[in-house]
N, C-alpha and C positions, 0 to 999 in steps of 0.2 A: 800601926798606932804609933809612927814614927820614928821608930829605934831602928835607923840604917845599922850601926854601927854593931850592934848584937846581933842581928842578922847575918853581916857579911861574917861574925867570927862564926855562927853555929856553921853558917856553909863550909868555910875552911877544915871546920874540925869533922863534917860529913864524910869531906873527902878526902882526910887522910885516914879515917878509918875505912877500910871497906866492906862494905855491907853487903847483905844481898840485893842481887840483881830484879831489883822492883820497881811500881812504877814512882817509886820515890824517889829513883836514880834522875829519871824524867824531869822529875817537880825540883828536883835541886838543879837542874842543869836551867830550869826556865828561871827560881829565885835568882839563881847569878847572873842569869841574863838582863833581869830588872835591876838588879844592883847595879851593873856596870853599862846601864843607858846611857846614850852622850845625851849630854849637857845642851849642847848646840849642834846646828848643821856643820859647823864648821873643823869640830872634833871628828876625821874620819878614823883616828884609831880606836878611840873607844867605839865608836860606829861597828868595826870589822870584829873586836873581842866580842862587843855585844850578839851581832849575829853569828859568832863563830858558836855560841854557847844554845841560840835558837837551833842551830843547824845538828848540833851534837842531839839536844833532845828528841831531835823528829828522827833522825837516823835509829836513834834505840828504841822510839815507840813502834815506828814502822815494818819491823821485823816483826813483831806478833799483833795480832790483832785485838787482842784485849785491850792492849795499850795504844789504839788508834784513835780514844778521846785525846791523846794529850798531844797528838798531832795537830786536831783542831785547835786545843787550847792554845799550843805556841804559836798557831796564825795569827789567832784573838789579841795575844800580846804583841807578839810581832807587828800587826799594822798601828797598833797603838804606839809601839816604840819610834816607827819611820813615819809618824804621819808630818811630822816638821819639815820631811824631806819630799815631801808632794808638790812643794812651788815649784816653778819654772828654775831651772839650770842644776837641781838635785836630783830630779827622777833617775839619772842615769848610775848613780850610785847604787840603784836598789835592782839593778836588773839580773845578778845572779841571784842576789839569795829569794828572791820574790819569785823568779822564775824555777828554784828546788821547792818555794812554799805549794806554788801551784801545781807541779809535778807531785807532791807527797801525797796532796789532797787527793789527788785522780786514783794515785795507789790504792790509795785506802778506802776508796771507796765510801765520801764521806755522804750524810745524810740530807745535808744542809747544800743542795746546790744551790741556793739562791747565793750562800757566801763563797764557793767557789767560783761561781759566774762573775762574781764583784771581786773576789783578787784577778780572774782572767783578765778583767776590761780595765786594772788598771796596771797589769803587766802589760798590754796593746801600747797602753798611753806611756810607760819609761820605754819600752821596742822604740816606738815613734818619737817622742824627744831626745832619745839617744839617737837616731839615726841609722836604726838597724831595721831597714825594710825588709830584706829576706827574713829574721827572724819574726816579725811582728806578720809577715804575711804567710808561715807555717805554723803559728798561732792561731792565725783566722781559719785556718782549712781545719782546725779540732774545735777551735771553740765556736765555729759559728752553728754547726749542727748539735754541739752541746744544749748551747745558750737556745737554740732555738725549739731544741727538746723538752727541756727542764723549765727556764727559766725563758718563757716565749714574749715574756713583759720587758726583757730588757735586749731583745735581740733589737729592736728598733734603736738603741742608744750603742750598741756596736755598729748598727749601719752609719750612723750618723759620723763615727767616729773612722770608719773605714771611707766614708765619701771625704769629709774634713784634711784628711792627711794622703788625700789622694792615694790609696791603695785601690788598683787595679780592679774591677769590678765590671759585673756588664751590667748596664744602665737601661732601663727599660724606655720605651718611648712618652717621651713629656714627664721625664724623670723630674722636672724642674716643678711642672705642675702636682705632680704626685706629692713631693716633700713639703710645698703649699699648703697641700689638702693636711697633712700631717701636723704642721704647725697651726693652721686653724683649727684643727682635732685637740689638740694640746691645752690650746687657748681655752676652746669650749670648756675643756674637761678642769681646768683651772678654775675657772669662772663659777662653775656649779660647785666646786670645791668652797669657794669663798662668796658663795650666795650671789654673785653679782650675773643674774638675769637675765640684764638688756644684752652684757656684753657675752653670753652666750647666746643667748639668741641669735644675733647679730651673727657670731661666727655659723652659727649653724644656718643661716639664712644663705650667707657667703658661699659654703658649703656644696649647698643646694643647685646655687648660681655657677659653678665653678667650670663645669662642662662646656653649661651655652656660655661663658666668657672667653673658654680656650679657641672655641670654635667659632667665636666671633668675626668678624672683619677686621679686628684691629686698629681701629680708630681710635685716635686719640683723642681723650675729652677734653674741652679745652680750661688747661689749668685755671686755680683762683688766682687772686692777688696774693703777692708775699707776704703781707700783713693778716691773710686771713688764714694762711697757712702755718705762720707762726704761732698766732692765737689757735687753732685747732695742734699743734705739737702741743704748746704750754697744757692746754687742757689734758693731752692724755698723759702726760709727766703729772698733772696733780692726780689725776684718778690714779694712776700708779704708783705714787707716793702713798695714797690711801689704801691700796692692795697688800704696799709693804709691811704698813701698820698690822693687818690684819692679817698677814702670814707670819707676822713675828708674835701676834696674841696666839695662833693655831700651834706655835712650838714646831713646826715642821722644817728641818733644816735645809733639806732639797727643795723644800717650795722657797722658804727666802732667797737662796741663791737664785732659782730661776728667777725670780722677781727681783730681783737687785741687777741681773745680768740685761733683761727687759730694761728696766728702769734708763739704765748707763747707756743702750745701743739708741735709747728715743733721747737722751739728752744732747749724744755727739752732734746733730746739726744745728744747736741751738746756744754752741759752744762757741761764739763767734763775741768779738769783743764787744759789739755795743747788743749782744742779747744775752750773757751768759749770767748777768746779775741776778737775771730769772730764776738761776739754778739754784740758788744760793740754800735754800732752805732743803730741797729734795736730794740733792747732793750731798750735804751736811745729812740728814737722815741715812740716807745709803752707807756712807761711812762710818755713822756710829753702829747702824747694824751688823756690818762688816766687822768693824773691833769687840763687837762684844761675842759673836758669832766665833771671834778667833779664827776668820775665814783662810784658806790655803788659796781663794784666789788674789794670791801679792798681787801680781802687775795691774789685774783691775782696780786694785785700794790703792796703790802707787798712783795708779792717773787718775783717780779720782781725788784725792790728798793734792797734786800737782794742780788740778782746774780749781779745787776751793780755794789755792794758794794763789792764784790768780785773780779769783774772784774777790776775795778779802784784797789784797794789793790794788786793785782797780776803787776800791770804798777806803782808800790808805789806811786797813787796817796792819797792820806790819805786823803786828806780833801774833794775831791769829794766822796771817800767813807763814809766819816763821814756823811756826810749830806745825802746820799741815806740810811742809818743806822737808821740815825733821823726821815728822813720820813716814814720808815721801821716802825717804834714804833708804830708815831700814827695811823698809817694803822691798826693797827694789835690789834684790839679790844677784841677779843677772847682771847688773852697772848698765842695764839699755838707757836709761835715764838719770846717770851720775852726770856728766858732764852739763847737761841743762839744768839738774837740781842746783849742784855746786855753783851754776851761775847765776841764779835765781836768788841763793840764798846770800851769796858774796852784793847781789845788787840790793839786797834788802836792807843788809846790814850798812852799807854805804849812806842808805836814806836816811839812818837814824844819825848820821853824824851832822851835825850843823855847824861847827865853827871848827871842824879841824878838816886838813888836805891831806889825801891821802900822799903816800908815799909814790907810789908804782903808778905810772904814767896810764896803763888800762884802768886804775879805779878813778881815776880823775877825771878821765875821758866818759866813762861808765856815770859818775857823779852830773858831771854837766847835761848828759843826756837824760837823766833822768830829771832835772831842774827844769830840762826843755818841756818834758811831756806834763810837769805840770802845770805848765803857763797858761794864763787863764785866756779865755778865746776873745777877752777887749786889750790883752796885750799887743803890742804894737809888733809888726814884724822884725824889727828890728832890734828887739829885745830879747825874740825868740831866737832869730839870726845869731845873734853873740853868741848864747850861750852852745849852739850846736858848733861854731865858728873854735870855742874854744876846747869844743872834744876834739874837733879834728886837730885843732893845732897839738893838743896833748899826745894825741897818738902818732904823727907825723911833726914836729915841730919843725923841720928841716924844708919840706916839700908841700904840704899842703896848702898855706898861704901862695904859694908860685902857683899852685895847679889851680887854686878860686880864683887868684887875679887875671887868670888865663881867659876870664868872662867880663872883668871888668873894665868897660870902655874909657876909663878915666885914665888905666893905663898903656892904652895904646898911643904908641907915637908914629905919627906921620910922616915928619921929618919936615925939610922944606917945601919937597915937590907937592903941589896939590893938583892932582887930576882929578879926573873923573871917575878912577876906580881906585884911587889913592886909601883912602882911607879903609875900604870894605879889602883890601888886602892888606893892611896891616893890620886889619883887625882878626883876619885870617890867619895871618903868621904870628900874631903873639899868641892866640890862641891853640897852634899846634905847638910851637917851642915849649908855653907852659905845661902843656899836657906832658910833652913827650918827658919832661924830669920827673915823674910822678914813678915812674919806671927805675932809675936809682934806689928810690927809697928805701924797696924791698929787698935789692943788695945790699945795701949799707945796713939794716935791719938785721938779717942772716940768720932768720926762720925763729925769731924769738918770739914765745907763746902764741903762733901763728895760728892756733887754735879759737885763742879766746880775742886776740884780734880780730879774726874773720868774724865772729859776730859781733864784734861791738862795731867796727865799719857797717856790718849789715843793719843793724839797730840804728844808728844816724842816720842811715840813708832811708828807712824805713821813716822815721820821725820828722825829719827836713821835708820828705815825701808827701805826709798828712798836715805839714805846717804851711804847706805851699813855698817852703824856703826851698825853690829849684835848683839855685850853683850849687849851694853845698850839698843836697840831693845826689847831681851827678858828680859831683867831685868824691863824696865820699863813695859813690857806686864804685867810681872808676879804682879808687884803690882798695876795694875790700873784691872786684875782680882781677887785683893781680892776682892774686894766691891763687887764683884756678888754674892749673898747673897747661890746660891745653890753649888757656887765651893769653897766657904768656906766650907760645910761642904763634909764628906768622900765621896766620888767619887766612884762610882760604877765601879769594875776592867773591864778593858779591857779584854776580855777572848779571848785567839785563842784555837779555839775548835771545839767541835762540837754543833750545836744545836738540842734540842728533842721537842721544843714546835712546836703550826703551826706556820704558817708566816703571819697569818691575822691580829693578835690582838698588838698594840701598848704594852702594858700591860702585852707579855709575853717574853719580851728581858730582856736583863741584866742591863738594861737602863732606868728602871721601875719611871714613872711620881708621882711617890706617893711620894717621897722626896720632890721633887720642888713645888708639892701640898701645902704644910707646911709652904714654905717661904714667907714673904710678900712681894706683889706683888709691882715691883721696875715701873719706868714711861716706854711707848714703846719709848722713847729717848734716854734712860741709859741701856735699855736692847739692843736694836741695836748697841749703843756701844759697850756692851761687846760682842756680836757678831761679830762683824767687829775686835776687839783686838784679841780676840782668833784665828780668821784668821792668824793675823800676828801672834800671838806668835805660833801656830801651825808651821807657815812655818819657822820662827827663829830657833826655835826645832829640824826641819829635816835640816839645816842647823848644825847645830851645831853636830848633827849625821852624816854628810859627812866631818865633820872636822875630826871627830874621824873612818873616812874610812869606814863607817858603813850604809846602806841602809835602810828607814824606816821601821820598824817592820822586820830586817834580825837580828839574832844573829852575834855580832861581832865576827870575827876572831881571833885563840890564836897568838901573836908575835910568830914571830921565835926565837926559843933556841939559841943564838950567842957566849955565855958563853962556856970557856973552859970544859971539865970535862974527872977525872980520867979513865984509860978501867974501862970495868966493870960496869961504869955507866947506871944505868937506867930510862931514865926519865919520869919525873911527868906526870901524866895525868891531863892537865888541869880540866876537869871537877871533879877532886879530889882536886882541888887547893883552898884553901877559899878565897884567895884574889881575883884570876879569878873570881870566881863563884859572889863575892862582882861588880867587874868590869860587867860582865854579865849583873847583874840584875841593876846596875845603867842605861848600855845602853839602855835595856829592858825599863826601867820606862823613860826614855827619848820619845821612841816609844806610848809609853801606852799615856802618859802625851800629847802629839801631837793627837792622837786619841782624846783625852778625849776633847781635845779644840775645835775639827771640831765637835764632838757629839753636845756638848754643845750649839754652835752656835744656831747646825739644831735645838736643843729644843728651844732654846729663837725664831725663825724665826715661829715653831708652836703656840709658847707660843703669840706672835704679829700677828700672821696672816702675815707673809710677805712670801711667796713662792721663793723671790729671793736667800732670806739668804740661806733657807732650797737648794735650787738648788746650790750656792756656795758651801754648803759645799759637797754635793754630788760630784762635779767637783772637789773639792781637795783631798776629799778620795780616788776616783776613780785614780786618776791624778799621787798622789804620791804613791800609791800603786802597780801602773802599771806592774813593775817588778814582783809582785805576780801574778797579773791576769796573765802574758804573760808566766810563769812559771807554772801557774795551782796552786796556791797557794791559790785560793780564800777561801779555806775552815777556811783557819787562819780569814777572814775576815768576819766569818758567823754573829758573834752578830751587831758589825757595820752595815754592809750592811741591815742585818734584819729592825734594828734601823730607818734606814733614809728612804727605805721603806715605811716603816709605820707612818712616818713622811709625804710624798709627799704624800701619799693617801690620808692621814688628813685634807692635807692644799691646796692638789691639785699641776699639775707639771704646771701650767701658760702656757698650751700650748705647752712647752719643752718635746715634746715625745720623740725624740731622746736621751735626758739623760735618761730619765723613762726607756726605752727601754736597753740600757746598763747596767741599775744600775740593772734591772732584770734580764740581761742576766748573770751577775756574780754572783749575788746572786744564781741562778737557776744552774749554773755551780759549781758556790760550795756545793751545797747541794748535789750534784751526783755525783762529781768525782769520792768521797770515795769508790761508791760502783761498780764503772763500773769494771770488773775484769781486771786480764791483760791478755793479748793476749795469749791463748792457741796453743800449737802447731799444727802444722797440721794435724796431725797422731789426734792428741783429736778433731780437730774439724771435721775430717773426722766422727769418733766416734758419737760427737752431731748431725750430721746431720741424720743419722741413726736411732739415738735416740731421736726421738722430744721432749720428755719429761725433762723437767727442773726444778731442785731447784727453788721453789719460796724463794723472800726476807725474810729475817727475819722484824719481828714487827717494830723495830726503822730504817732498811734500810727502808722500803716498806712505813713508814711515811716520810724520807726525799724526798723519789725520787719521791712521790704523791705528796709532797708540791712545788716541783723543776716545775714537770707538769703545776699546777694550776698557778705558776708564771709566767709560758712560755704562756699560752692560755689566761693569765688576759692581758701580754702586747700583744700578735697578735691579740686579737679581739679588744684591743683601736686602733691599727696600722692599720686594714685592710679595710681601706679605706672610710669605712659607714660614716666617720666625716672627710672630704678634708683635716681641720687644723690641722689634727691627723698623719698623710700620715709622714711614715721616709725614709732612705734611704733602699732600698731593702736589703744592706750589714749587716744593723742591725738585719733586720730580718730574715734573711740566719743563726745566731747566733742563736738565738730563736730557729728556727726549729729544727736546728740539737742538741740543749739539749731536745727538747719536745722528737722530734722522740725517742730518743736514752732511755729517760725517759720510753717513750711507752715502747719499748723492753723488758725492766727489770723489768717492770710491767707484762710482757708477756700481754699486751693491742695491738691487732691490730688496725689497722689504715683502717678505710673505704673507700669507693671508692669516694668519694670526695675530698681523701686524704687531712685530715684538714680545710678544708674549709665551713666555716658557709653556712647555708642556706640563711640566708638571706643576707648576704654581696653583693652589689651592683656594686663593684669595680670590672671590670673584669679582666682588669689587672694585679693587686694584686692577685686577685684568680689565675691567668692560672701562676705567676712567683710564687706565693706560692704554687699550686700543683706539679712544676716542681721540686721545691727546696727538697719537701718533699718525692718526688721519690726517687731524688736519697739520700738523707739520708737514705730511705731504702735499698737502693741497696746497700750503704756503710755498713749498719749495720748485714746485710746478712751473712753466713758463718763465723762468728767469736763465734762460740760454742753457743750463745745465741740462744735466740726464730728466728727463721726467720720470716719476713715480707711478705705477700703475696701482690704481687708488681707487678703491668703495667707491657705489655710487653717493652722491649726495644725499638721497633718500633715506639710503638705507643709515649713512651717518647722522643722519637727523634722529631716526630712529634710535640708534645707539645712545646716543650723547640723554635721551630722554629716558629710559631705563637706568642709565648709571644713579647709583647714590653718590651723591657730591658731599665730600666733607669740607670743602672752601667753597664757600658763597661767593669768595673773589672771581676764583677762578671758573666758576660753573656760569657765572654771569659774563668772562670773556669768551667762554665756549660759544655760548650763544650770540656772543655780537659776532665772532669770525665766523660761525654758521651762518649769521645773516649776512654779512659779506659773500660769502662762498656762493650761497643760496641767490644774492642777486648779480652776483656777474655772473652765475648762471640762467640769468632771467626767469627763476622758479618765483613767481610772484605770491605764490599760494606758501612757499617753507618761509619765505623773506615773511614774510606779515607774522606768519606763526611765532616763528624763532624772536623776532623782534617785539610781539606784543608781550611774548611770556618772560623777555629779559626787562622790558619797561616796567612789567606789573611789579619784577621780585625787587626790580631796583628799587622803586619807591618805597615796597614795604619794608625793605631791610636797610634802607640809606642813613637814617639814624641811627644804628646801633655801632655803627664803624668808628674807628679813631678818625684824627684829621687827614692824616696821608691816604687812608684806606678810600674817605670820602672824597677826596679830589680824583683819584685811581679811579673809582667808580663811575665817580659824573662825567668824565672822559670818556668812559665807555658808554654812558646812556645815553650824552650828548648823538656820540656817533653813531648809534643801534638808530636813536630819534631821525638822525641826517638822512639816514639809510632806508628806512622806514617811508620818509616820505618822497625820495627821490623815487622807489620802488612804484608807489603811488601816482607819482605823476605820470609814468612811464606806461601805467595801465589805464589811463583817463577816459580814454575812447569817448571825451566828450559828455563826461557827468560831471558834473557842477557841485556834486554832493562832495566827488572824491579829492578836487582841484580843494577845499575847504578843509576836507579830513588831513590832506598832504598838508597843506598852511599851519594846520594846528600841530603836526609833528613835527615841523620847522620852530615852531613856536616854545615847543617842549624842548627840542635840541639847543635853542639859545639858553633856556634856560637852565637846562644841565651843563651845560658851557658856563653860562655864569658862577655857579655852584664851584662848579672848577678853577675857574679862575685864569680860562684860557682866552685867551683874544681873539687867536687862531678862530676857535671852534666858534666863539660867537658870531662872528662876522662870517665865517662860511654859513652858519644858520640861517643870517640873515640874507645874505647874495640869494641862497634860495627859495626863503619867505618870499622875498623882492620878486624874483622870477616867477613865482608862483601865483602873486594878487595883480601882476603888472596887466594883464591881458581883462582883466576884469576892474581895472580903475576908470575905466570910459565912464562908468555908472557912477551916478551920486552915492546911490543906495550901497553900492558895493565900497564906495569908499567910506561909508558910514561904518560899515562891518569891520571895517579893516584900521578902523579909527584906534580901537583902544590897546590891540592887537600890537599894532605899530607903534604905540606911546609906551607899552613892556617892553617890547625888544630896543628902543631906545633907551630906557630906563638901565636895560640890563649893560648895554654899550655902555652907559659913562660909569653905572657901577665897578665895573670890570677893569677900567680903564684909569679908574680912580685908584683902584686897589693895585693894580701895576704899578701905580709911580708911589704910591704907600711903598713898597715894598723895594721899590728902586730897582726893578728888573726891567728888562726890554722885551719883549715878545713880539717876534713877528708873524704874518701868516706863514702856515708849514706848506700854501703853494700860491701860484703866483696866479691872480684869475684873468683872465680875458674874454675877449668874446665883446659882445654888443651889451650885454646886462653883467657888467663887471659888480664886486662885490660893492654896496653902496655906504658911503659913510652916513652916521647918526644924522647929519646934517642933511644927506639927501632924503633920508626917511623923513625925516622934520617937515623938509619940502612938501612931500607925498602926504602929510599928515596936513599939511596948511589948505590941502587944495579942497 
């Protein structure tokens, strides 16, 4: 009736008079507990008083069986009182009282087993959030059999709690698959409740197919394009939004929360800057539903409001954005997003100031950055740059302009001397001296507003990067990274050269963690920010290198000396010129700085245990050093690659097995390539075959080659199909197999009859392709003056290849091409014809389905296959003219494919063989007539290929010097033959 004061007076009067000990004493304690219930989660004194009254009622009631009902009533009222404490960060306050409540219900043998099980599960969550793992384990020991016996429908919920919080349980084989089956079953059940018949049917179909999918060979299907994925995800979001409205109408709170959680998880991949505007309506519905239900999922609600604030801000709706941030701040009980929300609110407030200049430097910088963000695409770079420079000057008025001018060539002073390298020397010195000034800024600032300034510098770097204002981006990144306590110390040098240590230990590289361990620990948020800015800084530094005409980790090329000199002048060697050495060292220092940034970011990823940061660092290093890897210069990256692999092994690769395989391949190749001897002359190889004894590697070489073999085996064993989620494309395994086989040869270790396949490997498709690829590499390594492998017969190898289920058409065609080559070298004409014919037929069928780069590679392979086919026919003519014509046709096909590939060398090689094939027949007028159209076609291919080469500005020379009486004809020679 709302008469609280009257109730309090009545309770006081009851306790003053000592009445009979009946159920009303217990009821009085329950009434007093309700009257002193806490008004908020912050008033812990009221909470303790309230809990005391409930405990008094329970202790009184559990002494007499006839009063057991009061224990149940107390538990219900208690649970209503503590509901606000069920949000994250407050559950630990409930542990003592809730434990007593559960114990009392157990002693009274409560009939409502479901209610008792519900409180047990809630107590388990309280133990887990309070970090009391031992108590949680004890509760599980008693609660699990109780729930399984009396409330089996809740046993799955308890199991999920135990798994999610890492309580040790014995997991059955393929537990991930089992949990996925459960998820599909629950989704099907939910769909049936909501009458979504199609979704339910799909779930049941997937459940039926689950066993076959788990036991399948693990091929990864070709992924659809990004646009298709986004549209599919948005379609799911729209359907879940409709499902949420249905769940609300049904009025089932748990169902509503389940759909809300599913919708949020579905929206997560779409919360990117260019996609999140699609989520305004569904996220608004989600926030409204949770708010109306007064949901205890405070962290989820906070995150939703933060994202809605970003979406509203993107659309310049500042008032709704501010309102969402205020709601988020109220929901952030743990303070996880306090700094982020405070900065966002401050930024939005600054955006509303039209004609006022903020008093704080940080606010002035933030305002300038926000103005730069709102610049129109048509605005000039000068205008955008001016705003960004103003932001930097507000943060560091003493040094920002000095560091920024370090890249201003107008500020470079060369003095009176004008040498060949004077300007380059002056530019390098000017930049170095200017950048060094930045260090003093942090010392003079004295740690004032560090966190806020880090975020502002980072935002300035990001905006400058987005708007392609590279000099401001580099300068802002440098100032931001000054706050990284590890980077202030002297960084370990990025070494170009060999690695002498084993590959397994992170402490064995030149980027040791001992220095980092001495530094004070920064918050994960700031470390993550340093990692992101490190990526930006490295990328911007690569851009500066490119403006100098140098690729990352390449040495600069001395400029041409265009000045006039007297006769007899002897040009000076650049390597003896101090100015050139200074400039070259500066350029190499920029490369070193970029590599340091990426490797430091990887270290941060390991420190805060976020694998995505490590993976990004690996991707950056591999992509920006692709020119080194392509040129076979992986050895120059050994230290960096070792370091990255050690970190990936420590933090895990998060299912990105392909990236790990690529890293292992580059590192293993870098270790081994230095020790592969140059190809010996044919005479020396014949002597080596007659003398099977080979000189073993020296200890240093053997150590590195052995490490390379171990790295390859690590990656190959990981991706052998035992775990379907770790399967990688066969092309990635092919590179590892090639390095592994070569390492085995250098170590003089024979490969067993299983051809590198482990006995416990169960994926027969991968096993089959592995055996074929290993055997092909063994054939390729034989006859080079090193140890020869004991190889399986070619006929057996051809049969094995035909039985494989190839998941990569290019690799299959390459395999057929190599088999064609080896069977031709073995003078097995029938096998040569079979392999070449199959390869050409497949290539013609699928040529149009590949992208341009793959088309060029495929066309080169087909040209070589057709050429080998023609040569094999010519060697088995036995005077049959029809076979000579068939060989000529094969050479025409070879020229045609070479023209598609744009390879002049292959075109001319095919033309040579075509010419030699027809030459004995040209004495006949009839034969010349037959030869005419084909010759015209080859001339056309030659001319088109040469024209394309000139357009692309490339120089392409034949792969081999042709000698003998029938050397390769020029197009004019073919034209002469045509005129005959």
